[in-house]
C-alpha positions in Angstrom: -15.7 -92.5 -98.7 -15.2 -94.4 -95.4 -18.5 -93.0 -94.1 -20.2 -94.5 -97.1 -18.4 -97.9 -96.7 -16.5 -97.5 -100.0 -13.0 -98.8 -100.6 -12.8 -97.4 -104.1 -14.6 -95.1 -106.6 -14.5 -95.7 -110.4 -15.6 -92.7 -112.4 -16.3 -92.3 -116.1 -18.7 -89.4 -116.4 -16.4 -86.6 -117.5 -17.5 -83.8 -115.2 -17.6 -86.0 -112.1 -14.2 -87.5 -112.9 -12.7 -84.0 -113.5 -14.2 -82.8 -110.2 -12.9 -85.7 -108.2 -9.4 -85.8 -109.7 -8.7 -82.1 -110.4 -7.7 -83.1 -113.9 -9.5 -80.3 -115.7 -7.9 -80.6 -119.2 -7.8 -84.3 -119.6 -9.1 -85.8 -122.8 -10.5 -89.3 -122.6 -10.5 -90.3 -126.3 -11.7 -93.8 -126.8 -13.6 -94.3 -123.5 -16.8 -92.9 -124.8 -17.8 -92.1 -121.2 -18.4 -95.8 -120.6 -15.0 -96.9 -119.2 -13.7 -95.5 -115.9 -10.8 -93.1 -116.4 -10.4 -92.1 -112.7 -10.0 -94.5 -109.9 -9.9 -93.3 -106.3 -8.8 -95.7 -103.5 -9.7 -94.9 -99.9 -6.7 -93.4 -98.1 -4.6 -93.0 -101.3 -2.7 -89.6 -101.6 -4.1 -89.1 -105.1 -6.6 -90.5 -107.6 -5.3 -92.5 -110.5 -6.1 -90.9 -113.8 -6.0 -92.7 -117.2 -5.7 -90.2 -120.0 -4.4 -89.5 -123.5 -3.4 -86.0 -122.3 -1.0 -86.4 -119.3 -0.2 -82.7 -119.3 -3.8 -82.1 -118.3 -3.4 -83.6 -114.9 -2.7 -81.2 -112.1 0.9 -80.5 -111.2 0.5 -81.7 -107.6 -0.6 -85.2 -108.8 2.2 -87.8 -108.5 3.4 -88.7 -112.0 3.0 -92.4 -111.2 -0.7 -91.7 -110.7 -1.1 -90.6 -114.3 -1.3 -93.6 -116.7 -2.1 -93.9 -120.4 -5.7 -94.7 -121.2 -5.8 -98.2 -122.7 -7.5 -98.2 -126.0 -8.4 -101.8 -125.6 -11.4 -102.2 -123.2 -10.3 -105.5 -121.6 -6.7 -104.2 -121.0 -8.2 -101.0 -119.3 -10.4 -103.0 -117.1 -7.7 -105.5 -116.2 -5.5 -102.6 -115.1 -8.3 -101.2 -112.9 -8.7 -104.7 -111.4 -5.0 -104.6 -110.5 -5.5 -101.4 -108.5 -8.6 -102.6 -106.5 -8.1 -105.5 -104.1 -10.5 -108.5 -104.1 -13.3 -108.1 -101.6 -13.5 -104.3 -102.0 -16.7 -102.4 -102.1 -16.6 -100.3 -105.2 -18.8 -97.3 -106.0 -19.3 -96.0 -109.5 -21.2 -93.6 -111.7 -22.0 -96.2 -114.3 -24.2 -99.3 -114.4 -22.1 -102.5 -114.3 -22.8 -104.8 -117.2 -19.1 -105.3 -118.1 -17.3 -106.0 -114.8 -16.1 -109.6 -115.4 -12.4 -108.6 -114.8 -13.5 -107.2 -111.4 -15.3 -110.3 -110.2 -14.9 -110.7 -106.5 -15.7 -107.1 -105.6 -19.0 -105.6 -104.5 -20.4 -102.9 -106.7 -22.7 -100.1 -105.4 -24.2 -96.9 -106.9 -22.0 -94.0 -105.8 -24.8 -91.4 -106.2 -25.0 -90.6 -102.5 -21.3 -89.9 -102.0 -21.1 -88.0 -105.3 -24.1 -85.8 -104.3 -22.5 -85.0 -101.0 -19.2 -84.1 -102.7 -20.7 -81.9 -105.4 -23.6 -80.2 -103.6 -22.9 -76.9 -101.8 -20.9 -74.3 -103.6 -18.6 -71.5 -102.4 -19.4 -67.9 -103.4 -16.5 -68.0 -105.8 -17.8 -71.2 -107.4 -21.3 -69.7 -107.8 -19.8 -66.7 -109.5 -17.9 -68.9 -111.9 -21.1 -70.9 -112.7 -22.9 -67.7 -113.2 -20.3 -66.6 -115.8 -20.6 -70.0 -117.5 -24.4 -69.7 -117.6 -24.1 -66.2 -119.2 -21.8 -67.6 -121.8 -24.1 -70.5 -122.6 -27.1 -68.1 -122.9 -25.1 -65.9 -125.3 -24.3 -68.9 -127.4 -27.9 -70.0 -127.3 -29.0 -66.6 -128.7 -26.5 -67.0 -131.5 -27.8 -70.5 -132.3 -31.4 -69.1 -132.2 -30.5 -66.6 -134.9 -29.9 -69.6 -137.2 -33.4 -71.0 -136.7 -35.0 -70.3 -140.1 -36.7 -72.4 -142.8 -34.2 -74.8 -144.3 -31.8 -74.8 -141.3 -30.4 -78.2 -140.1 -29.4 -79.2 -136.6 -25.8 -79.2 -137.6 -26.0 -75.6 -138.8 -27.7 -74.4 -135.6 -25.2 -76.3 -133.4 -22.3 -74.8 -135.4 -23.6 -71.3 -134.6 -23.4 -72.1 -130.9 -19.9 -73.6 -131.2 -18.7 -70.5 -133.0 -19.9 -68.3 -130.2 -18.0 -70.3 -127.6 -14.7 -68.6 -128.6 -15.8 -65.1 -127.5 -15.8 -65.9 -123.7 -12.9 -68.4 -124.1 -15.1 -71.4 -123.3 -13.8 -74.9 -123.5 -15.5 -78.0 -124.7 -19.3 -78.2 -125.2 -21.0 -79.7 -122.2 -22.8 -82.2 -124.6 -23.6 -82.4 -128.2 -26.5 -80.0 -127.9 -30.2 -80.7 -128.6 -32.3 -79.3 -131.4 -36.0 -80.4 -131.2 -38.7 -79.8 -133.7 -42.3 -80.0 -132.4 -41.1 -82.2 -129.5 -38.9 -84.6 -131.5 -35.2 -84.5 -132.3 -34.7 -82.5 -135.6 -34.1 -84.8 -138.5 -33.7 -82.9 -141.8 -34.4 -79.2 -142.2 -36.8 -76.8 -140.5 -40.0 -75.6 -142.0 -41.7 -72.2 -141.3 -44.0 -72.5 -138.3 -42.1 -75.3 -136.5 -41.7 -75.0 -132.8 -38.0 -75.4 -132.1 -36.5 -76.3 -128.7 -32.8 -75.6 -128.2 -30.5 -76.7 -125.4 -26.7 -76.1 -125.3 -24.0 -76.1 -122.7 -20.3 -75.4 -122.3 -17.4 -75.4 -119.8 -15.9 -72.1 -118.9 -13.0 -71.9 -116.4 -13.7 -75.4 -115.2 -17.4 -74.8 -114.5 -20.5 -75.7 -116.5 -23.2 -73.5 -118.0 -26.4 -74.7 -119.7 -29.2 -72.8 -121.4 -32.5 -74.0 -123.0 -35.3 -72.1 -124.8 -38.1 -72.5 -127.3 -38.9 -70.4 -130.3 -40.9 -70.5 -133.5 -39.2 -70.9 -136.9 -40.0 -67.8 -138.8 -39.7 -65.3 -136.0 -43.2 -65.4 -134.4 -43.0 -64.6 -130.7 -44.3 -67.3 -128.3 -45.5 -64.7 -125.8 -48.5 -66.5 -124.5 -46.7 -69.9 -124.1 -43.7 -68.2 -122.5 -46.0 -66.5 -119.9 -47.6 -69.8 -118.9 -44.2 -71.5 -118.7 -42.9 -68.7 -116.5 -45.8 -69.1 -114.1 -45.0 -72.8 -113.9 -41.4 -72.1 -113.3 -42.1 -69.8 -110.4 -44.4 -72.4 -108.8 -41.5 -74.8 -108.8 -38.9 -72.3 -107.7 -41.2 -71.2 -104.8 -40.4 -74.6 -103.2 -36.7 -74.4 -103.7 -35.1 -74.0 -100.3 -32.8 -76.0 -98.1 -34.4 -79.1 -96.7 -37.1 -79.5 -99.2 -37.3 -82.9 -100.9 -37.1 -83.4 -104.6 -40.4 -85.2 -104.2 -42.0 -81.9 -103.2 -40.5 -80.3 -106.4 -42.1 -83.0 -108.5 -45.4 -82.5 -106.7 -45.3 -78.7 -107.3 -44.4 -79.3 -111.0 -47.3 -81.7 -111.5 -49.7 -79.3 -109.7 -48.6 -76.5 -112.0 -49.1 -78.7 -115.2 -45.4 -79.2 -116.0 -44.0 -82.1 -117.9 -40.4 -82.7 -118.9 -38.2 -83.2 -121.8 -35.0 -84.5 -120.3 -34.7 -83.7 -116.6 -37.2 -81.4 -114.8 -34.3 -80.0 -112.7 -30.7 -80.8 -112.0 -27.7 -79.5 -110.1 -24.9 -77.6 -111.8 -21.2 -77.2 -111.0 -18.4 -78.7 -113.0 -21.1 -80.4 -115.0 -24.6 -81.6 -114.6 -24.8 -83.0 -111.1 -27.2 -84.3 -108.4 -29.9 -83.7 -107.5 -31.3 -85.1 -110.8 -35.0 -84.4 -110.6 -37.1 -86.7 -112.9 -40.9 -86.9 -112.8 -40.7 -90.6 -113.5 -38.6 -91.4 -110.4 -39.5 -91.6 -106.7 -36.3 -90.8 -105.0 -36.6 -88.2 -102.2 -33.3 -86.6 -101.5 -33.3 -83.1 -100.0 -32.0 -79.9 -101.4 -29.0 -78.3 -99.6 -28.1 -74.6 -99.3 -25.7 -73.2 -101.8 -26.6 -75.8 -104.4 -27.0 -74.4 -108.0 -30.2 -75.8 -109.4 -31.3 -75.5 -113.1 -35.1 -75.6 -113.5 -36.3 -76.8 -116.9 -40.0 -77.6 -116.9 -41.8 -78.3 -120.1 -45.3 -76.9 -120.6 -46.9 -78.3 -123.7 -44.3 -77.9 -126.4 -42.5 -75.0 -124.6 -39.4 -75.7 -122.6 -36.7 -73.4 -121.3 -34.3 -73.3 -118.4 -33.4 -70.9 -115.6 -30.8 -71.4 -112.9 -31.1 -70.5 -109.2 -29.1 -70.9 -106.0 -30.9 -72.7 -103.2 -30.7 -70.9 -99.9 -32.0 -71.6 -96.3 -35.1 -69.5 -96.9 -35.8 -69.9 -100.5 -34.0 -69.4 -103.9 -32.0 -66.7 -105.6 -32.0 -66.4 -109.4 -28.6 -66.8 -110.9 -29.5 -65.5 -114.3 -32.3 -63.4 -115.9 -35.4 -65.0 -117.3 -34.9 -66.4 -120.8 
């Protein structure tokens, strides 16, 4: 933090807050991901965690550093203001439209320091992410089995949720996405619809995510999948340490890729930097031992596949979908 000139970090995004605090089993009911529930002060022996589940904080965390999450927004922000001195430079993972109680402090985007903290992974962490990816892929296949005429998004999502219990997975990574012909599914599926699925989960403190596209009614999308796979390999061929995300975007465009959601993103305890978006112009560089999920869209076909960035190239972390 000192190297980035930060006096404090305020984190609300669940996976980043969990990573920074070590509080893996904390529930943040009421925050909606929009109110910080972890505050880290430079030089402090521990983060301060605001939670409705104090037993989820790690045993080594001082008990006085675990506080109840205030259900009232103004009271929660007022307590955070008490922790952070006036004149401090504060980094966060949120935009700042609601910081009136923290007037007198300078707010900056904490993306650089968070990217540095969450980038390279140990071999043990990579193995754990691989296990989470496999569990997510198994759940996706279960959800895909529910894609039939008359099925709703809720029914398909429920099939994924039911499959989470087999590997002992925790909470879903997000609510899941079910698209019909490129738009979010509203109502029930019809035969012949092109259906895009994306689901994720947490397993043993690490995230897995899986996306694929199929045709309602069972028709194989072999030709579309083949084109998508060629595009995927064109992007993956640029994935090595030191390459900028701008080069990944250029490779994607040259291969005819679009995006639904992110083109690519890091993966660890959640969806993490680098966040590669075709509409942005940031130019951060890939680092070795980063897990990167590639998810290009080619026409109406979108799927994902994860790899590990190495010094010389990439190593696939899961089979092709």
